[in-house]
MARVEXTOR-684050 format. One record per residue (C-alpha): z, y, x; residue number from 1. Coordinates in nm, 4 decimals. Each point is the difference from the previous one (the first is absolute). Example, Ala and Ser with C-alpha at 12.3 -4.5 7.8 and 13.67 -1.06 7.14 Angstrom:
BEGIN
Z_Y_X_nr
0.7800_-0.4500_1.2300_1
-0.0660_0.3440_0.1370_2
This chain:
BEGIN
Z_Y_X_nr
-14.3500_6.3287_-14.0798_1
-0.1075_0.3095_-0.1942_2
0.3427_0.1608_0.0716_3
-0.0192_-0.0963_0.3729_4
-0.3243_0.1840_0.0771_5
0.1217_0.3431_-0.1145_6
0.3231_-0.0583_0.1907_7
-0.1920_-0.0721_0.3217_8
-0.2072_0.3117_-0.0505_9
0.3082_0.2144_-0.0377_10
0.1535_-0.1633_0.3106_11
-0.3103_0.0724_0.2028_12
-0.0018_0.3624_-0.1074_13
0.3674_0.0448_0.0851_14
-0.0426_-0.1726_0.3378_15
-0.2943_0.2229_0.0864_16
0.1993_0.3094_-0.0789_17
0.2959_-0.1200_0.2050_18
-0.2214_-0.0770_0.2992_19
-0.1531_0.3424_-0.0211_20
0.3432_0.1503_0.0530_21
0.1189_-0.2543_0.2553_22
-0.0099_-0.0349_0.3799_23
-0.2885_-0.2475_-0.0434_24
-0.2254_0.2763_-0.1254_25
0.1150_0.2228_0.2846_26
-0.0791_-0.2752_0.2495_27
-0.3477_-0.0333_-0.1466_28
-0.0513_0.3724_0.0439_29
0.1168_-0.0179_0.3629_30
-0.2415_-0.2861_0.0630_31
-0.2827_0.2117_-0.1363_32
0.0953_0.2786_0.2384_33
-0.0009_-0.2401_0.2939_34
-0.3471_-0.1256_-0.0889_35
-0.1266_0.3545_-0.0366_36
0.1406_0.1054_0.3368_37
-0.1335_-0.2938_0.2014_38
-0.3763_0.0179_0.0413_39
-0.2668_0.0980_0.2501_40
-0.1109_0.3543_-0.0689_41
-0.3796_0.0233_0.0105_42
-0.0170_0.3777_-0.0175_43
0.1832_0.0994_0.3150_44
-0.0299_0.3692_0.0709_45
-0.2758_0.0662_0.2535_46
-0.1398_-0.3561_0.0020_47
-0.3675_-0.0098_-0.0955_48
-0.2347_-0.2881_-0.0767_49
-0.3721_0.0494_0.0623_50
-0.3075_-0.2070_0.0687_51
-0.3524_-0.0837_-0.1064_52
-0.2388_-0.2723_-0.1123_53
-0.3241_-0.0175_0.1998_54
-0.2870_-0.2266_-0.1084_55
-0.3750_-0.0016_0.0575_56
-0.3250_-0.1779_0.0757_57
-0.1731_-0.0417_0.3358_58
-0.3445_-0.1303_0.0921_59
-0.1235_-0.0871_0.3495_60
-0.3783_-0.0222_0.0285_61
0.0069_-0.2248_0.3072_62
0.1287_-0.3405_0.0988_63
0.0093_-0.3246_-0.1912_64
0.2872_-0.2206_-0.1116_65
0.3118_0.0237_0.2138_66
-0.1634_-0.0620_0.3376_67
0.0056_0.3603_0.1152_68
0.1732_0.3292_-0.0605_69
-0.0593_0.3523_0.1227_70
0.2328_0.0506_0.2974_71
0.0434_0.3738_-0.0573_72
0.1328_-0.0337_-0.3546_73
0.3505_-0.0614_-0.1186_74
0.0428_-0.3469_-0.1493_75
-0.0043_0.1000_-0.3676_76
-0.3178_0.2053_0.0572_77
-0.2105_-0.2764_0.1534_78
-0.0146_-0.2665_-0.2727_79
-0.3518_-0.1409_-0.0217_80
-0.2184_0.1209_-0.2862_81
0.1827_0.1334_-0.3071_82
0.3754_-0.0130_-0.0455_83
0.2487_0.1472_-0.2483_84
0.3151_0.1131_0.1813_85
0.3592_0.0699_-0.0904_86
0.0582_0.2019_0.3132_87
0.3645_0.0774_-0.0620_88
0.2845_0.0503_-0.2419_89
0.2336_0.2314_0.1900_90
0.3638_0.0923_-0.0750_91
0.2092_0.2493_0.1962_92
0.3687_0.0674_-0.0618_93
0.1417_0.3004_0.1830_94
0.2947_0.2332_0.0238_95
-0.1384_0.2741_0.2205_96
0.2232_0.2304_0.1982_97
0.0017_0.3660_-0.0966_98
-0.1164_0.2836_0.2241_99
0.3609_0.1088_0.0628_100
0.1190_-0.0261_0.3582_101
0.3137_-0.2006_-0.0704_102
0.1246_-0.3560_0.0507_103
-0.1729_-0.2111_-0.2637_104
-0.1717_-0.3335_-0.0528_105
-0.2773_-0.1601_-0.2016_106
-0.2229_-0.3038_-0.0073_107
-0.3496_-0.1213_-0.0794_108
-0.1467_-0.3406_-0.0793_109
-0.3698_-0.0779_-0.0626_110
-0.1437_-0.3303_-0.1204_111
-0.3635_-0.0896_-0.0603_112
-0.1588_-0.2928_-0.1823_113
-0.3732_-0.0720_0.0132_114
-0.2937_-0.0912_0.2205_115
0.0735_0.2747_0.2512_116
0.3531_-0.1360_0.0345_117
-0.1474_-0.3418_0.0808_118
-0.1522_0.1438_0.3169_119
0.2875_0.2295_0.0905_120
0.2287_-0.3026_0.0388_121
-0.2614_-0.2191_0.1707_122
-0.2270_0.1498_0.2655_123
-0.0667_-0.3334_0.1708_124
-0.3516_-0.1281_0.0818_125
-0.2162_-0.0623_-0.3077_126
0.2560_0.1645_-0.2302_127
-0.2786_0.2156_-0.1357_128
-0.2331_-0.2693_-0.1278_129
-0.0623_0.0287_-0.3712_130
0.1787_-0.3197_-0.1046_131
0.3198_0.0938_0.1840_132
0.0824_0.3139_-0.1997_133
0.1906_-0.0007_-0.3294_134
0.1855_0.2504_-0.2164_135
0.3320_-0.1880_-0.0044_136
0.1261_0.1010_0.3446_137
0.3111_0.2175_0.0291_138
0.0208_0.2468_0.2908_139
0.3130_0.1984_0.0870_140
-0.1622_0.3118_0.1386_141
0.3184_0.1768_0.0973_142
0.3725_0.0087_-0.0740_143
0.2238_0.2367_0.1910_144
0.3151_0.2067_-0.0185_145
-0.0374_0.3697_0.0806_146
0.2780_0.2086_0.1533_147
0.0125_0.3688_0.0928_148
0.2291_0.1332_0.2687_149
0.0598_0.3780_-0.0302_150
-0.0984_0.0640_0.3611_151
-0.2150_0.3045_0.0691_152
-0.2596_0.0158_-0.2770_153
0.0976_-0.3474_-0.1235_154
-0.0581_-0.3289_0.1806_155
-0.1278_-0.2841_-0.2192_156
0.0173_-0.3757_0.0648_157
-0.1786_-0.2897_-0.1698_158
0.1538_-0.3428_0.0568_159
-0.1766_-0.3130_-0.1235_160
-0.3665_-0.0682_-0.0657_161
-0.2413_0.2940_-0.0240_162
-0.3744_0.0634_0.0044_163
-0.1898_0.0766_0.3187_164
0.0048_0.3454_0.1516_165
-0.3652_-0.0418_0.1064_166
-0.3343_0.0689_-0.1603_167
-0.1532_0.2388_-0.2515_168
-0.0435_-0.2705_-0.2633_169
0.3000_-0.1639_-0.1669_170
0.0751_-0.3333_-0.1647_171
-0.0330_0.1436_-0.3526_172
-0.3733_0.0055_-0.0828_173
0.0225_0.2753_-0.2661_174
0.1556_0.2370_0.2565_175
-0.3054_-0.0266_0.2290_176
-0.3237_0.1928_-0.0381_177
-0.2035_-0.3208_-0.0390_178
0.0383_-0.3255_-0.1930_179
-0.0537_-0.2346_0.2954_180
0.2099_0.0129_0.3139_181
-0.1658_0.1313_0.3156_182
-0.0688_-0.1832_0.3250_183
0.2822_0.1798_0.1807_184
0.2515_-0.0963_-0.2689_185
-0.0584_-0.3655_0.0844_186
0.1193_0.0473_0.3602_187
0.3065_0.2116_-0.0863_188
0.3552_-0.1326_-0.0429_189
0.1087_-0.0315_-0.3642_190
0.3785_0.0143_0.0212_191
0.3017_-0.0189_0.2299_192
0.3571_-0.1284_-0.0251_193
0.2566_0.2009_0.1910_194
0.1256_0.3574_0.0328_195
-0.2042_0.3199_-0.0364_196
0.1412_0.3498_0.0440_197
-0.1745_0.3242_-0.0938_198
0.0758_0.3648_0.0679_199
-0.1684_0.3171_-0.1252_200
0.0204_0.2649_0.2714_201
-0.1449_0.2735_-0.2217_202
-0.2626_0.0377_-0.2719_203
-0.2770_-0.0691_0.2521_204
0.1296_-0.2865_0.2140_205
0.1723_-0.3312_-0.0771_206
0.0409_-0.3243_0.1930_207
0.1067_-0.3642_-0.0275_208
0.1544_-0.2543_0.2384_209
0.0547_-0.3675_-0.0762_210
0.0980_-0.3401_0.1349_211
-0.1419_-0.2976_-0.1926_212
-0.0773_-0.3702_0.0334_213
-0.3741_0.0628_0.0217_214
-0.3111_0.0318_-0.2162_215
0.0304_-0.1935_-0.3276_216
0.2912_-0.1981_0.1363_217
0.3326_-0.0680_-0.1714_218
0.1425_-0.1590_0.3128_219
-0.0520_-0.0250_0.3768_220
-0.3448_0.1349_0.0896_221
-0.0772_-0.1943_0.3153_222
-0.2264_-0.3053_0.0084_223
0.1520_-0.1081_0.3315_224
0.2957_-0.2290_-0.0742_225
0.1396_0.0622_0.3494_226
-0.0008_0.3797_-0.0270_227
0.3029_0.0404_-0.2273_228
0.0132_0.2663_-0.2684_229
-0.2777_0.2553_0.0013_230
-0.0087_0.3471_-0.1495_231
-0.2539_0.2665_-0.0845_232
0.0601_0.3698_0.0555_233
-0.1477_0.2563_-0.2420_234
-0.0560_0.3727_0.0404_235
-0.1767_0.2517_-0.2242_236
-0.0618_0.3734_0.0137_237
-0.1491_0.1882_-0.2946_238
-0.1239_0.3597_0.0046_239
-0.0488_0.1941_-0.3242_240
-0.2117_0.3155_-0.0066_241
0.1384_0.3267_-0.1387_242
-0.0789_-0.0027_-0.3695_243
0.0242_-0.3784_-0.0192_244
-0.3744_-0.0584_-0.0392_245
-0.0387_-0.2122_0.3168_246
0.2017_-0.2433_0.2065_247
-0.0427_-0.2114_0.3121_248
0.1942_-0.3216_0.0571_249
0.0379_-0.1887_0.3309_250
0.1541_-0.3492_-0.0019_251
0.0924_-0.2392_0.2818_252
0.1164_-0.3606_0.0186_253
0.0968_-0.2024_0.3053_254
0.0853_-0.3680_-0.0458_255
0.1812_-0.1826_0.2808_256
-0.1592_-0.3278_-0.1114_257
-0.3103_-0.1121_-0.1824_258
0.0670_0.0595_-0.3709_259
0.0868_-0.3058_-0.2076_260
-0.0472_-0.0342_-0.3755_261
0.3154_-0.1829_-0.1051_262
-0.1337_-0.0364_-0.3549_263
-0.2617_-0.2485_0.1157_264
0.1511_-0.1774_0.2985_265
0.1183_0.0561_0.3534_266
-0.3460_-0.0402_0.1559_267
-0.1862_0.2465_-0.2222_268
-0.0840_0.3584_0.0889_269
0.1076_0.2725_-0.2398_270
-0.2732_0.2566_0.0486_271
-0.3168_-0.1313_-0.1665_272
-0.1303_-0.2979_-0.1896_273
-0.1193_-0.1915_0.3077_274
0.1391_0.1631_0.3105_275
0.1134_-0.3025_0.1970_276
-0.0973_0.0268_0.3683_277
-0.1740_-0.2941_0.1617_278
0.2054_-0.2975_0.1272_279
0.3227_0.1358_-0.1402_280
0.1242_-0.3405_-0.1073_281
0.3318_0.0055_-0.1823_282
0.0132_0.3755_0.0430_283
0.1339_-0.0193_0.3566_284
-0.1124_0.3454_0.1094_285
0.1340_0.2626_0.2370_286
-0.1550_0.3308_-0.1036_287
0.0587_0.3536_-0.1228_288
-0.1826_0.2162_-0.2536_289
-0.0570_0.3766_-0.0068_290
-0.1344_0.1912_-0.3012_291
-0.0855_0.3678_-0.0458_292
-0.1170_0.1483_-0.3291_293
-0.0938_0.3588_-0.0760_294
-0.1015_0.1254_-0.3433_295
-0.0241_0.3312_-0.1774_296
-0.1262_0.1745_-0.3118_297
-0.1061_0.3504_-0.0956_298
-0.0569_0.1701_-0.3332_299
-0.1928_0.3232_0.0786_300
0.1304_0.2982_-0.1920_301
-0.3526_0.1329_-0.0553_302
-0.0705_-0.3091_-0.2163_303
0.2860_0.0765_-0.2440_304
0.1639_-0.3435_0.0549_305
-0.3154_-0.1840_-0.1093_306
-0.0990_-0.1297_0.3460_307
0.2016_-0.2406_0.2166_308
-0.1041_-0.1036_0.3522_309
0.1825_-0.2628_0.2072_310
-0.0277_-0.2182_0.3101_311
0.1655_-0.3180_0.1273_312
-0.0029_-0.1489_0.3523_313
0.1561_-0.2985_0.1750_314
0.0312_-0.1385_0.3516_315
0.1677_-0.3302_0.0775_316
0.0545_-0.2122_0.3065_317
0.1314_-0.3540_0.0299_318
0.0678_-0.1348_0.3465_319
0.1694_-0.3105_0.1362_320
-0.0401_-0.3673_0.0900_321
0.0038_-0.3146_-0.2125_322
0.2779_-0.1979_0.1651_323
-0.1506_-0.3392_-0.0850_324
-0.3554_0.0718_0.1124_325
-0.2122_0.1942_0.2486_326
-0.1306_0.2517_-0.2506_327
0.1000_0.3620_0.0569_328
0.0592_0.2145_-0.3062_329
-0.1673_0.3344_0.0584_330
-0.1263_0.1564_-0.3194_331
-0.0434_0.3631_-0.0879_332
-0.1390_0.1457_-0.3212_333
-0.0870_0.3506_-0.1131_334
-0.1329_0.1604_-0.3138_335
-0.0481_0.3176_-0.2009_336
-0.0587_0.0904_-0.3628_337
-0.0961_0.3132_-0.1920_338
0.0795_0.0739_-0.3660_339
-0.1142_0.2620_-0.2490_340
0.0853_0.0619_-0.3651_341
-0.1265_0.2653_-0.2396_342
0.1651_0.0633_-0.3378_343
-0.2788_0.1278_-0.2245_344
0.2292_0.0569_-0.3006_345
0.3240_-0.1273_-0.1520_346
-0.1382_-0.3451_-0.0747_347
-0.2684_-0.0824_0.2603_348
-0.0097_-0.0215_0.3806_349
-0.2066_-0.1635_0.2766_350
0.1446_-0.1468_0.3192_351
-0.1755_-0.1363_0.3081_352
0.1150_-0.1851_0.3110_353
-0.1730_-0.0955_0.3236_354
0.1658_-0.2171_0.2683_355
-0.0598_-0.1618_0.3363_356
0.2071_-0.2698_0.1707_357
-0.0689_-0.1419_0.3464_358
0.1651_-0.2504_0.2308_359
-0.0702_-0.1666_0.3335_360
0.0424_-0.3436_-0.1659_361
0.1228_-0.1561_-0.3235_362
0.3612_-0.0389_0.1120_363
0.1224_0.2326_-0.2738_364
-0.2765_-0.0428_-0.2581_365
-0.0085_-0.3792_-0.0089_366
-0.2737_-0.2521_0.0670_367
-0.3131_0.1965_-0.0786_368
-0.3001_-0.2230_-0.0589_369
-0.1300_-0.2250_0.2759_370
0.0128_0.0493_0.3744_371
-0.2991_0.1078_0.2018_372
-0.0489_-0.3548_0.1249_373
0.0559_-0.1990_-0.3201_374
-0.1602_0.0332_-0.3411_375
0.3089_-0.1210_-0.1861_376
0.3693_-0.0136_0.0784_377
0.1474_-0.3389_0.0726_378
0.2010_-0.1413_-0.2934_379
0.3692_0.0957_0.0160_380
-0.0589_0.1748_0.3328_381
-0.2259_0.3023_-0.0530_382
-0.1644_0.1506_0.3049_383
0.0722_0.3648_0.0702_384
-0.2355_0.2907_-0.0155_385
0.0744_0.1640_0.3355_386
-0.2839_0.2472_0.0488_387
0.1541_0.2833_-0.1990_388
0.0222_0.0800_-0.3693_389
-0.1400_0.3076_-0.1755_390
0.0390_0.0509_-0.3762_391
-0.1022_0.2810_-0.2342_392
0.0431_0.0732_-0.3704_393
-0.0824_0.2740_-0.2505_394
0.1543_0.0299_-0.3476_395
-0.0657_0.2290_-0.2970_396
0.2486_0.0142_-0.2889_397
-0.0151_0.1772_-0.3374_398
0.3341_0.0659_-0.1737_399
0.0616_0.0805_-0.3676_400
0.3284_0.1283_-0.1492_401
-0.0921_0.0098_-0.3676_402
0.3269_-0.1319_-0.1461_403
0.3543_0.0935_0.0999_404
0.1444_-0.2400_0.2608_405
-0.3310_-0.1901_0.0192_406
-0.2309_0.0029_0.3034_407
-0.3480_-0.1558_-0.0167_408
-0.2047_-0.0369_0.3203_409
-0.3400_-0.1412_0.0901_410
-0.1036_-0.0716_0.3583_411
-0.2942_-0.0956_0.2207_412
0.0455_-0.1145_0.3598_413
-0.2150_-0.1105_0.2944_414
0.1232_-0.1797_0.3172_415
-0.1897_-0.0919_0.3146_416
0.0671_-0.1011_0.3620_417
-0.0143_-0.2777_0.2589_418
0.0715_-0.3413_-0.1554_419
0.1195_0.1563_-0.3243_420
0.0672_-0.3308_-0.1738_421
0.2994_-0.2226_0.0654_422
-0.0816_-0.3648_-0.0628_423
0.2202_-0.2943_-0.0864_424
0.0269_-0.2940_0.2410_425
-0.3295_-0.1828_0.0474_426
-0.2058_0.2589_-0.1909_427
-0.3088_0.1591_0.1510_428
-0.0436_0.3750_0.0189_429
-0.1993_0.1246_-0.3029_430
-0.3268_0.1842_0.0320_431
0.0386_0.3673_0.0772_432
0.3406_-0.0555_0.1596_433
0.0193_0.3658_0.1077_434
-0.0425_0.1327_-0.3530_435
-0.0283_0.2278_-0.1756_436
0.2330_-0.1511_-0.2614_437
0.0158_0.1786_-0.3349_438
0.2880_0.0269_-0.2479_439
0.0388_0.1531_-0.3472_440
0.3177_0.0103_-0.2033_441
0.2143_0.1790_-0.2536_442
0.3684_0.0240_-0.0823_443
0.2296_0.1367_-0.2671_444
0.3571_0.1047_0.0775_445
0.2818_0.0814_-0.2399_446
0.2982_0.1619_0.1676_447
0.3443_0.0689_-0.1379_448
């Protein structure tokens, strides 16, 4: 046995040496090359990953339990009493096209997880009540392919899902001047699925034209099952002032049918949290919708880029007939907002916002409080507020940039107006139903 062990050792050494010089070793090397050359490259040239984490705390000084919420506030901003919020974890992957006027392509995809995402994918009635929001919802904000045709100054096309062309405020909270979303944001489309083309005529004028399914709809927009496929037509015209310190944007949308939110069912409207017209059983509606939005901003040169002034307006009209009932759908809404921001130094600024939103009834805003003839809505069949709706809000926000890539903001807000509180089925209107309703909150954002 003692002579066998050394012999085996010598055999192993010789065999190893022979294999090193044999085709087996070469095959192993080739296999290594194959493994090295077959993988998904995560550092593609020009592809960038960005995003942010947005968390905070909000406190509403009005309401009790989950029986009521402030109708003018976005769902995540109206939780009763105190509430810690994970507003969003946002990721964006993009290969942007260059400024060269040549045939080229790119893409962009944005996903969001958090309490804001919970509402973005579900704007149905009562979606905003405190117990219905959670931070586990995934929202695909946009995903599109971008193509440039070298025609004239360069003609760009986005094909897929993309964010709305309307409104001064955007889906990303940190990109807005205030923490909470404004009243007008809540009656604007969020996204479209379809085709959008854009063309820059010169350094002062650019425009957009699009054909899409409709507001917040991944499929057919119409709520009338007998109307066939519906479409929405988009048009935008943006004017930039010489020097680039001001711009004015005009945006139009015409929908051939009443917009349908395909995320939440064929009978649900896509525009707001509770915008079902009366007697529209099973969504059998023949209607059209028209939207016009104008916004602009200006940074006066005399203020050395420290002052920013902006405005935002909207007009909408919804007209048609509920095919399964006698109720006519004739709703129009209108609103305006003013913004101001002053940058005192590199790390501190103050922003303010004042808004008004009016409508001839609650057809677009949802069931607002009780009717003029009943103290409470009937269970499962709320009565409509048909005498007109008028809402106001004012917001003041302090922003601090004390650490790189970190934004800290504190905010105070006041809302008031006719039948300000939305109530759940069977609940009575609270005292002081017209407000004012007060809010205080803070957020911290890390961006990358």
